Residue, then its C-alpha position, 0 to 999 in steps of 0.5 A: x520469499x526471495x522470488x518476491x519483486x521490489x521495484x526501485x523508485x518506490x519506498x516501503x514499510x516494514x509492515x509490507x506497504x509501498x508508497x510511490x512518490x509523485x510530488x505532494x501526492x504518493x500512491x499507497x499499496x501492499x507489496x508483492x511478498x505481502x500479497x503472496x503471503x495473503x494468497x488470493x485477495x476476495x475483498x476489500x474495505x477502504x476509506x472514502x476521497x476526502x478522509x484525512x489520516x494520520x501516519x499510522x492509521x488504519x485505511x483499510x482491510x484486505x480479505x484473502x482466502x488465507x487471513x484479513x489484514x489491516x493495512x496502514x499509512x506510513x504517512x499523514x495526509x488526505x486521501x484524494x483517490x481511492x481505487x474503486x476498481x479493486x471493489x468488483x476486482x480485488x484480485x488485481x491485488x494479487x495480479x498487479x500489487x504495483x500498478x493496478x493493485x494501489x489502494x489510495x492516493x494520499x495528499x502528504x501533510x509533511x514529507x518529512x515522513x518519507x525520510x522513515x521509509x525504506x527505499x528498494x536496497x533496505x526493503x529487500x535485506x528485511x525480506 
């Protein structure tokens, strides 16, 4: 999908999650490419704030009219915020994957893990 939006200033995983880092915290979501593959998101399951997660742990499930996909965190840390607006409006993931459709915010335990992620140019190449 060459028409998928990839934003500079974000970090990406090969499994189509994104991170927007702000100091020691990072918001996590799914990319525009991922939401297009899923089609209409109808439900999601997210962890509670305060949960401690390790790199590679499942932090949510996104269900669309077409499939169910697990969401994994590329960093370790503590979940400091959950986008509760998505409970009543999961379609925000489709409408605004990088702004209103963020899933959780994580306080990073080990910032060196960010070095394993892709920048926008590298992510565009795998698309």
